[in-house]
KEPA-606803 format. One record per residue (C-alpha): residue number from 1; x, y, z. Coordinates in steps of 0.25 Angstrom, whole numbers, plus 5000, padded with zeros to 4 digits. Example, Ala and Ser with C-alpha at 12.3 -4.5 7.8 and 13.67 -1.06 7.14 Angstrom:
<atoms>
<atom><resi>1</resi><xx>5049</xx><yy>4982</yy><zz>5031</zz></atom>
<atom><resi>2</resi><xx>5055</xx><yy>4996</yy><zz>5029</zz></atom>
</atoms>
This chain:
<atoms>
<atom><resi>1</resi><xx>5076</xx><yy>5151</yy><zz>5141</zz></atom>
<atom><resi>2</resi><xx>5072</xx><yy>5145</yy><zz>5155</zz></atom>
<atom><resi>3</resi><xx>5058</xx><yy>5152</yy><zz>5153</zz></atom>
<atom><resi>4</resi><xx>5056</xx><yy>5147</yy><zz>5139</zz></atom>
<atom><resi>5</resi><xx>5059</xx><yy>5132</yy><zz>5144</zz></atom>
<atom><resi>6</resi><xx>5049</xx><yy>5134</yy><zz>5156</zz></atom>
<atom><resi>7</resi><xx>5038</xx><yy>5139</yy><zz>5146</zz></atom>
<atom><resi>8</resi><xx>5041</xx><yy>5128</yy><zz>5137</zz></atom>
<atom><resi>9</resi><xx>5040</xx><yy>5117</yy><zz>5148</zz></atom>
<atom><resi>10</resi><xx>5027</xx><yy>5124</yy><zz>5153</zz></atom>
<atom><resi>11</resi><xx>5021</xx><yy>5124</yy><zz>5139</zz></atom>
<atom><resi>12</resi><xx>5025</xx><yy>5109</yy><zz>5137</zz></atom>
<atom><resi>13</resi><xx>5019</xx><yy>5105</yy><zz>5151</zz></atom>
<atom><resi>14</resi><xx>5006</xx><yy>5112</yy><zz>5148</zz></atom>
<atom><resi>15</resi><xx>5005</xx><yy>5106</yy><zz>5134</zz></atom>
<atom><resi>16</resi><xx>5007</xx><yy>5092</yy><zz>5141</zz></atom>
<atom><resi>17</resi><xx>4997</xx><yy>5095</yy><zz>5152</zz></atom>
<atom><resi>18</resi><xx>4986</xx><yy>5100</yy><zz>5143</zz></atom>
<atom><resi>19</resi><xx>4988</xx><yy>5089</yy><zz>5132</zz></atom>
<atom><resi>20</resi><xx>4981</xx><yy>5089</yy><zz>5119</zz></atom>
<atom><resi>21</resi><xx>4973</xx><yy>5077</yy><zz>5120</zz></atom>
<atom><resi>22</resi><xx>4979</xx><yy>5071</yy><zz>5108</zz></atom>
<atom><resi>23</resi><xx>4980</xx><yy>5056</yy><zz>5107</zz></atom>
<atom><resi>24</resi><xx>4983</xx><yy>5046</yy><zz>5097</zz></atom>
<atom><resi>25</resi><xx>4971</xx><yy>5039</yy><zz>5091</zz></atom>
<atom><resi>26</resi><xx>4978</xx><yy>5025</yy><zz>5092</zz></atom>
<atom><resi>27</resi><xx>4979</xx><yy>5026</yy><zz>5107</zz></atom>
<atom><resi>28</resi><xx>4964</xx><yy>5026</yy><zz>5110</zz></atom>
<atom><resi>29</resi><xx>4957</xx><yy>5014</yy><zz>5115</zz></atom>
<atom><resi>30</resi><xx>4943</xx><yy>5010</yy><zz>5118</zz></atom>
<atom><resi>31</resi><xx>4939</xx><yy>5010</yy><zz>5133</zz></atom>
<atom><resi>32</resi><xx>4935</xx><yy>4995</yy><zz>5132</zz></atom>
<atom><resi>33</resi><xx>4950</xx><yy>4991</yy><zz>5132</zz></atom>
<atom><resi>34</resi><xx>4952</xx><yy>4998</yy><zz>5145</zz></atom>
<atom><resi>35</resi><xx>4966</xx><yy>4998</yy><zz>5149</zz></atom>
<atom><resi>36</resi><xx>4970</xx><yy>4986</yy><zz>5140</zz></atom>
<atom><resi>37</resi><xx>4984</xx><yy>4988</yy><zz>5134</zz></atom>
<atom><resi>38</resi><xx>4987</xx><yy>4974</yy><zz>5129</zz></atom>
<atom><resi>39</resi><xx>4980</xx><yy>4964</yy><zz>5120</zz></atom>
<atom><resi>40</resi><xx>4982</xx><yy>4949</yy><zz>5117</zz></atom>
<atom><resi>41</resi><xx>4980</xx><yy>4944</yy><zz>5103</zz></atom>
<atom><resi>42</resi><xx>4981</xx><yy>4929</yy><zz>5103</zz></atom>
<atom><resi>43</resi><xx>4980</xx><yy>4922</yy><zz>5089</zz></atom>
<atom><resi>44</resi><xx>4967</xx><yy>4924</yy><zz>5083</zz></atom>
<atom><resi>45</resi><xx>4959</xx><yy>4911</yy><zz>5082</zz></atom>
<atom><resi>46</resi><xx>4957</xx><yy>4906</yy><zz>5067</zz></atom>
<atom><resi>47</resi><xx>4943</xx><yy>4899</yy><zz>5066</zz></atom>
<atom><resi>48</resi><xx>4944</xx><yy>4898</yy><zz>5051</zz></atom>
<atom><resi>49</resi><xx>4951</xx><yy>4889</yy><zz>5041</zz></atom>
<atom><resi>50</resi><xx>4961</xx><yy>4900</yy><zz>5036</zz></atom>
<atom><resi>51</resi><xx>4975</xx><yy>4896</yy><zz>5041</zz></atom>
<atom><resi>52</resi><xx>4983</xx><yy>4907</yy><zz>5048</zz></atom>
<atom><resi>53</resi><xx>4972</xx><yy>4917</yy><zz>5049</zz></atom>
<atom><resi>54</resi><xx>4974</xx><yy>4917</yy><zz>5064</zz></atom>
<atom><resi>55</resi><xx>4989</xx><yy>4922</yy><zz>5063</zz></atom>
<atom><resi>56</resi><xx>4986</xx><yy>4932</yy><zz>5052</zz></atom>
<atom><resi>57</resi><xx>4975</xx><yy>4939</yy><zz>5061</zz></atom>
<atom><resi>58</resi><xx>4982</xx><yy>4938</yy><zz>5074</zz></atom>
<atom><resi>59</resi><xx>4994</xx><yy>4944</yy><zz>5068</zz></atom>
<atom><resi>60</resi><xx>4986</xx><yy>4956</yy><zz>5061</zz></atom>
<atom><resi>61</resi><xx>4980</xx><yy>4959</yy><zz>5075</zz></atom>
<atom><resi>62</resi><xx>4992</xx><yy>4958</yy><zz>5083</zz></atom>
<atom><resi>63</resi><xx>5000</xx><yy>4967</yy><zz>5073</zz></atom>
<atom><resi>64</resi><xx>4988</xx><yy>4977</yy><zz>5073</zz></atom>
<atom><resi>65</resi><xx>4988</xx><yy>4978</yy><zz>5088</zz></atom>
<atom><resi>66</resi><xx>5003</xx><yy>4980</yy><zz>5088</zz></atom>
<atom><resi>67</resi><xx>5003</xx><yy>4991</yy><zz>5078</zz></atom>
<atom><resi>68</resi><xx>4992</xx><yy>4998</yy><zz>5085</zz></atom>
<atom><resi>69</resi><xx>4999</xx><yy>4997</yy><zz>5099</zz></atom>
<atom><resi>70</resi><xx>4987</xx><yy>5001</yy><zz>5108</zz></atom>
<atom><resi>71</resi><xx>4987</xx><yy>4987</yy><zz>5114</zz></atom>
<atom><resi>72</resi><xx>4999</xx><yy>4979</yy><zz>5117</zz></atom>
<atom><resi>73</resi><xx>4999</xx><yy>4964</yy><zz>5112</zz></atom>
<atom><resi>74</resi><xx>5001</xx><yy>4955</yy><zz>5124</zz></atom>
<atom><resi>75</resi><xx>4999</xx><yy>4940</yy><zz>5128</zz></atom>
<atom><resi>76</resi><xx>4985</xx><yy>4936</yy><zz>5132</zz></atom>
<atom><resi>77</resi><xx>4989</xx><yy>4934</yy><zz>5147</zz></atom>
<atom><resi>78</resi><xx>4994</xx><yy>4949</yy><zz>5148</zz></atom>
<atom><resi>79</resi><xx>4985</xx><yy>4956</yy><zz>5138</zz></atom>
<atom><resi>80</resi><xx>4974</xx><yy>4966</yy><zz>5142</zz></atom>
<atom><resi>81</resi><xx>4965</xx><yy>4962</yy><zz>5130</zz></atom>
<atom><resi>82</resi><xx>4964</xx><yy>4948</yy><zz>5123</zz></atom>
<atom><resi>83</resi><xx>4960</xx><yy>4947</yy><zz>5109</zz></atom>
<atom><resi>84</resi><xx>4953</xx><yy>4934</yy><zz>5105</zz></atom>
<atom><resi>85</resi><xx>4950</xx><yy>4932</yy><zz>5090</zz></atom>
<atom><resi>86</resi><xx>4945</xx><yy>4921</yy><zz>5081</zz></atom>
<atom><resi>87</resi><xx>4944</xx><yy>4921</yy><zz>5066</zz></atom>
<atom><resi>88</resi><xx>4930</xx><yy>4916</yy><zz>5063</zz></atom>
<atom><resi>89</resi><xx>4929</xx><yy>4917</yy><zz>5048</zz></atom>
<atom><resi>90</resi><xx>4939</xx><yy>4918</yy><zz>5036</zz></atom>
<atom><resi>91</resi><xx>4931</xx><yy>4919</yy><zz>5023</zz></atom>
<atom><resi>92</resi><xx>4934</xx><yy>4922</yy><zz>5009</zz></atom>
<atom><resi>93</resi><xx>4922</xx><yy>4928</yy><zz>5001</zz></atom>
<atom><resi>94</resi><xx>4923</xx><yy>4929</yy><zz>4986</zz></atom>
<atom><resi>95</resi><xx>4920</xx><yy>4944</yy><zz>4982</zz></atom>
<atom><resi>96</resi><xx>4926</xx><yy>4945</yy><zz>4968</zz></atom>
<atom><resi>97</resi><xx>4924</xx><yy>4937</yy><zz>4955</zz></atom>
<atom><resi>98</resi><xx>4929</xx><yy>4936</yy><zz>4941</zz></atom>
<atom><resi>99</resi><xx>4921</xx><yy>4936</yy><zz>4929</zz></atom>
<atom><resi>100</resi><xx>4922</xx><yy>4921</yy><zz>4929</zz></atom>
<atom><resi>101</resi><xx>4916</xx><yy>4921</yy><zz>4943</zz></atom>
<atom><resi>102</resi><xx>4929</xx><yy>4917</yy><zz>4950</zz></atom>
<atom><resi>103</resi><xx>4932</xx><yy>4923</yy><zz>4964</zz></atom>
<atom><resi>104</resi><xx>4942</xx><yy>4934</yy><zz>4962</zz></atom>
<atom><resi>105</resi><xx>4941</xx><yy>4941</yy><zz>4976</zz></atom>
<atom><resi>106</resi><xx>4938</xx><yy>4937</yy><zz>4990</zz></atom>
<atom><resi>107</resi><xx>4935</xx><yy>4944</yy><zz>5003</zz></atom>
<atom><resi>108</resi><xx>4941</xx><yy>4938</yy><zz>5015</zz></atom>
<atom><resi>109</resi><xx>4934</xx><yy>4939</yy><zz>5028</zz></atom>
<atom><resi>110</resi><xx>4940</xx><yy>4936</yy><zz>5042</zz></atom>
<atom><resi>111</resi><xx>4930</xx><yy>4936</yy><zz>5054</zz></atom>
<atom><resi>112</resi><xx>4936</xx><yy>4936</yy><zz>5067</zz></atom>
<atom><resi>113</resi><xx>4930</xx><yy>4936</yy><zz>5081</zz></atom>
<atom><resi>114</resi><xx>4937</xx><yy>4944</yy><zz>5091</zz></atom>
<atom><resi>115</resi><xx>4936</xx><yy>4945</yy><zz>5106</zz></atom>
<atom><resi>116</resi><xx>4944</xx><yy>4955</yy><zz>5115</zz></atom>
<atom><resi>117</resi><xx>4945</xx><yy>4953</yy><zz>5130</zz></atom>
<atom><resi>118</resi><xx>4950</xx><yy>4962</yy><zz>5141</zz></atom>
<atom><resi>119</resi><xx>4958</xx><yy>4952</yy><zz>5149</zz></atom>
<atom><resi>120</resi><xx>4959</xx><yy>4962</yy><zz>5161</zz></atom>
<atom><resi>121</resi><xx>4944</xx><yy>4963</yy><zz>5163</zz></atom>
<atom><resi>122</resi><xx>4940</xx><yy>4950</yy><zz>5157</zz></atom>
<atom><resi>123</resi><xx>4930</xx><yy>4956</yy><zz>5147</zz></atom>
<atom><resi>124</resi><xx>4928</xx><yy>4956</yy><zz>5132</zz></atom>
<atom><resi>125</resi><xx>4930</xx><yy>4969</yy><zz>5125</zz></atom>
<atom><resi>126</resi><xx>4927</xx><yy>4965</yy><zz>5110</zz></atom>
<atom><resi>127</resi><xx>4920</xx><yy>4953</yy><zz>5104</zz></atom>
<atom><resi>128</resi><xx>4917</xx><yy>4953</yy><zz>5089</zz></atom>
<atom><resi>129</resi><xx>4920</xx><yy>4949</yy><zz>5075</zz></atom>
<atom><resi>130</resi><xx>4929</xx><yy>4956</yy><zz>5065</zz></atom>
<atom><resi>131</resi><xx>4928</xx><yy>4953</yy><zz>5050</zz></atom>
<atom><resi>132</resi><xx>4940</xx><yy>4957</yy><zz>5042</zz></atom>
<atom><resi>133</resi><xx>4940</xx><yy>4956</yy><zz>5027</zz></atom>
<atom><resi>134</resi><xx>4949</xx><yy>4957</yy><zz>5015</zz></atom>
<atom><resi>135</resi><xx>4948</xx><yy>4954</yy><zz>5000</zz></atom>
<atom><resi>136</resi><xx>4958</xx><yy>4948</yy><zz>4990</zz></atom>
<atom><resi>137</resi><xx>4958</xx><yy>4944</yy><zz>4975</zz></atom>
<atom><resi>138</resi><xx>4961</xx><yy>4930</yy><zz>4970</zz></atom>
<atom><resi>139</resi><xx>4974</xx><yy>4930</yy><zz>4962</zz></atom>
<atom><resi>140</resi><xx>4976</xx><yy>4921</yy><zz>4950</zz></atom>
<atom><resi>141</resi><xx>4987</xx><yy>4913</yy><zz>4957</zz></atom>
<atom><resi>142</resi><xx>4983</xx><yy>4905</yy><zz>4970</zz></atom>
<atom><resi>143</resi><xx>4994</xx><yy>4910</yy><zz>4978</zz></atom>
<atom><resi>144</resi><xx>4990</xx><yy>4924</yy><zz>4975</zz></atom>
<atom><resi>145</resi><xx>4976</xx><yy>4922</yy><zz>4980</zz></atom>
<atom><resi>146</resi><xx>4981</xx><yy>4916</yy><zz>4993</zz></atom>
<atom><resi>147</resi><xx>4991</xx><yy>4928</yy><zz>4995</zz></atom>
<atom><resi>148</resi><xx>4979</xx><yy>4937</yy><zz>4992</zz></atom>
<atom><resi>149</resi><xx>4970</xx><yy>4930</yy><zz>5002</zz></atom>
<atom><resi>150</resi><xx>4982</xx><yy>4930</yy><zz>5013</zz></atom>
<atom><resi>151</resi><xx>4983</xx><yy>4945</yy><zz>5011</zz></atom>
<atom><resi>152</resi><xx>4968</xx><yy>4947</yy><zz>5012</zz></atom>
<atom><resi>153</resi><xx>4969</xx><yy>4939</yy><zz>5025</zz></atom>
<atom><resi>154</resi><xx>4980</xx><yy>4948</yy><zz>5030</zz></atom>
<atom><resi>155</resi><xx>4972</xx><yy>4960</yy><zz>5027</zz></atom>
<atom><resi>156</resi><xx>4959</xx><yy>4955</yy><zz>5034</zz></atom>
<atom><resi>157</resi><xx>4968</xx><yy>4952</yy><zz>5046</zz></atom>
<atom><resi>158</resi><xx>4973</xx><yy>4966</yy><zz>5046</zz></atom>
<atom><resi>159</resi><xx>4959</xx><yy>4972</yy><zz>5045</zz></atom>
<atom><resi>160</resi><xx>4955</xx><yy>4963</yy><zz>5056</zz></atom>
<atom><resi>161</resi><xx>4966</xx><yy>4967</yy><zz>5065</zz></atom>
<atom><resi>162</resi><xx>4963</xx><yy>4982</yy><zz>5062</zz></atom>
<atom><resi>163</resi><xx>4948</xx><yy>4980</yy><zz>5065</zz></atom>
<atom><resi>164</resi><xx>4952</xx><yy>4973</yy><zz>5078</zz></atom>
<atom><resi>165</resi><xx>4961</xx><yy>4984</yy><zz>5083</zz></atom>
<atom><resi>166</resi><xx>4951</xx><yy>4994</yy><zz>5080</zz></atom>
<atom><resi>167</resi><xx>4940</xx><yy>4986</yy><zz>5088</zz></atom>
<atom><resi>168</resi><xx>4949</xx><yy>4984</yy><zz>5100</zz></atom>
<atom><resi>169</resi><xx>4956</xx><yy>4998</yy><zz>5101</zz></atom>
<atom><resi>170</resi><xx>4946</xx><yy>5007</yy><zz>5094</zz></atom>
<atom><resi>171</resi><xx>4933</xx><yy>5001</yy><zz>5098</zz></atom>
<atom><resi>172</resi><xx>4928</xx><yy>5000</yy><zz>5084</zz></atom>
</atoms>
């Protein structure tokens, strides 16, 4: 019995020592982030006339980073990375029409400028625009159309958050 236990422990030790090289894909990070472990995500500036867009986008981004877990959310004074973002454009473009030439479908565009700074080294890591889109249909009732537009705004915000996370943590 003692010999069996010794053999088992030796085999386990060798397996740990050798390792298989397997890593979870979600744990990889681009070299540009260095040793950064935390990110500050202040309220995204809203330079449009669409009310509440700043809260919707900020909430989507924070939620996505929390869900991912590779960077911890922190206050700006304590964070390794600082994300600054501003919505530059909120646009509704008609894309579908009825037989009577009335608008029945819209494409919603949110254009946001992002800037990611390394607070430790004092350098900019990322500086670019992100466009996120969604589409919605006009309902017969006014309230239904507003609900559809609000839902499309939430969808575009989620797409923005996903693309932003991909740019920061996966480098594309």
